[in-house]
C-alpha positions as CSV (number, residue, x, y, z in Angstrom):
1,X,-31.9,68.3,-1.6
2,X,-29.4,69.9,0.8
3,X,-30.4,69.2,4.3
4,X,-27.6,70.9,6.3
5,X,-24.6,73.1,5.8
6,X,-22.0,73.4,8.6
7,X,-18.3,74.0,9.2
8,X,-16.1,71.2,8.1
9,X,-14.9,69.0,10.9
10,X,-12.1,66.4,11.1
11,X,-14.6,63.5,10.5
12,X,-15.6,65.1,7.2
13,X,-12.1,64.9,5.7
14,X,-12.2,61.4,4.2
15,X,-15.5,61.9,2.3
16,X,-14.6,65.4,1.2
17,X,-11.2,64.3,0.0
18,X,-12.9,61.5,-2.0
19,X,-15.1,64.1,-3.6
20,X,-12.1,66.3,-4.6
21,X,-10.1,63.3,-5.8
22,X,-13.0,62.1,-8.0
23,X,-13.1,65.6,-9.6
24,X,-9.4,65.6,-10.2
25,X,-9.5,62.1,-11.7
26,X,-12.3,63.1,-14.1
27,X,-10.2,66.1,-15.2
28,X,-11.1,69.4,-16.8
29,X,-12.8,71.2,-14.0
30,X,-10.2,72.0,-11.3
31,X,-6.7,73.6,-11.2
32,X,-5.7,70.7,-8.9
33,X,-4.2,67.9,-11.0
34,X,-2.6,65.6,-8.4
35,X,-4.9,63.7,-6.0
36,X,-4.8,64.6,-2.3
37,X,-3.9,62.3,0.6
38,X,-6.2,62.8,3.5
39,X,-3.3,64.4,5.4
40,X,-2.6,67.0,2.7
41,X,-6.4,67.6,2.3
42,X,-6.7,68.2,6.0
43,X,-3.8,70.7,5.9
44,X,-5.1,72.4,2.7
45,X,-8.8,72.7,3.6
46,X,-9.3,72.3,7.3
47,X,-6.2,73.5,9.2
48,X,-4.2,75.6,6.8
49,X,-2.8,79.0,7.8
50,X,-4.6,80.6,4.8
51,X,-8.0,79.1,5.9
52,X,-10.9,81.5,6.6
53,X,-13.6,78.9,6.7
54,X,-14.6,75.6,5.0
55,X,-18.2,74.3,4.9
56,X,-19.7,71.0,4.0
57,X,-23.2,70.4,2.6
58,X,-25.1,67.2,3.4
59,X,-27.8,65.5,1.5
60,X,-31.0,64.2,3.0
61,X,-29.2,60.9,3.8
62,X,-26.5,62.8,5.8
63,X,-23.8,62.1,3.2
64,X,-21.5,65.0,2.2
65,X,-22.7,66.4,-1.1
66,X,-20.0,69.1,-1.5
67,X,-17.7,71.5,0.3
68,X,-16.6,75.1,-0.1
69,X,-13.3,76.6,1.1
70,X,-12.6,80.3,1.7
71,X,-9.1,81.5,2.3
72,X,-6.7,84.4,2.1
73,X,-4.0,84.8,-0.6
74,X,-1.1,87.1,-0.7
75,X,-2.1,87.7,-4.4
76,X,-5.3,89.4,-3.4
77,X,-6.1,92.6,-1.5
78,X,-6.5,92.0,2.3
79,X,-10.3,92.6,2.1
80,X,-10.7,89.9,-0.6
81,X,-10.9,86.2,0.1
82,X,-10.4,83.3,-2.3
83,X,-13.0,80.6,-2.8
84,X,-13.1,77.1,-4.1
85,X,-16.2,74.9,-4.5
86,X,-16.4,71.2,-5.0
87,X,-19.6,69.1,-5.4
88,X,-20.0,65.4,-5.5
89,X,-20.0,64.1,-9.1
90,X,-21.9,60.8,-8.5
91,X,-25.4,61.2,-7.1
92,X,-25.1,65.0,-7.6
93,X,-27.9,67.0,-6.1
94,X,-29.2,70.5,-7.1
95,X,-28.6,73.4,-4.8
96,X,-25.4,72.3,-3.2
97,X,-23.3,75.2,-4.4
98,X,-26.0,77.8,-3.7
99,X,-26.4,76.5,-0.1
100,X,-22.7,76.5,0.5
101,X,-22.2,80.0,-0.9
102,X,-25.0,81.5,1.2
103,X,-23.1,80.4,4.4
104,X,-19.6,81.2,3.0
105,X,-20.7,84.7,2.0
106,X,-22.4,85.3,5.4
107,X,-19.2,84.3,7.2
108,X,-17.0,86.4,4.9
109,X,-19.2,89.5,5.4
110,X,-19.2,89.0,9.2
111,X,-15.4,88.8,9.1
112,X,-15.1,92.1,7.3
113,X,-14.3,91.0,3.8
114,X,-15.5,93.2,0.9
115,X,-15.1,90.8,-2.0
116,X,-14.7,87.1,-2.8
117,X,-12.5,86.0,-5.7
118,X,-13.0,82.8,-7.7
119,X,-10.3,81.7,-10.2
120,X,-11.6,79.2,-12.7
121,X,-10.1,77.3,-15.6
122,X,-11.4,78.7,-18.8
123,X,-12.3,75.2,-20.0
124,X,-14.4,74.6,-16.8
125,X,-17.8,75.6,-18.3
126,X,-19.8,74.4,-15.3
127,X,-17.6,76.2,-12.8
128,X,-17.8,79.5,-14.8
129,X,-21.6,79.1,-15.0
130,X,-21.9,78.4,-11.3
131,X,-20.0,81.5,-10.2
132,X,-21.8,83.7,-12.7
133,X,-25.1,82.3,-11.3
134,X,-23.9,83.2,-7.8
135,X,-23.4,86.8,-8.9
136,X,-19.6,86.8,-9.5
137,X,-18.5,89.2,-12.3
138,X,-15.4,88.9,-14.5
139,X,-12.4,90.6,-13.1
140,X,-9.3,89.4,-14.9
141,X,-7.7,86.7,-17.0
142,X,-4.4,85.0,-16.5
143,X,-3.5,83.7,-20.0
144,X,-2.0,80.4,-20.9
145,X,-1.2,78.9,-17.5
146,X,0.2,75.4,-18.3
147,X,-1.3,72.3,-16.9
148,X,0.8,69.4,-15.7
149,X,1.1,68.1,-19.2
150,X,2.1,71.5,-20.6
151,X,-1.3,72.3,-22.1
152,X,-1.9,76.1,-21.8
153,X,-5.3,77.0,-20.2
154,X,-6.4,80.5,-19.3
155,X,-7.6,81.2,-15.7
156,X,-10.5,83.5,-15.3
157,X,-10.9,85.4,-12.1
158,X,-14.4,86.5,-11.0
159,X,-15.2,88.7,-8.1
160,X,-18.3,88.8,-5.9
161,X,-18.9,92.1,-4.0
162,X,-20.3,91.5,-0.5
163,X,-23.2,93.7,0.4
164,X,-22.5,95.7,3.5
165,X,-25.9,97.3,3.8
């Protein structure tokens, strides 16, 4: 069970970096293929110039269960932010992604964004299912993007339209 979601802080970097590196090591579910040092993780997810927000979710034992980053991209319209979600693989808990997305969407809407974009590897079945469950709709496909080893994998972009009512 998720007990708390809050903005990522410097003290969350080590545990969050381990979560991401475990996912990278397992392979098949993230476009990231090279593990992050804590310094690179901090720059990419906590202090980067493209950062809109990054939230962490805690389990009942106050351990980080996952994190979600939202940022801007020159490849997207100015009112559309990019999202990435990472959940702990060992001792996974239900509801992490849903809890994180509720807070991320709230922040994005308050900052004036109209849409959120998620780009997922076509072979990441769980990632595609997660974003579909959150209400993201297919937007476009980038075909045959090579992995580090040269294997071509499509990237599917899905969009979530933020409700401005």
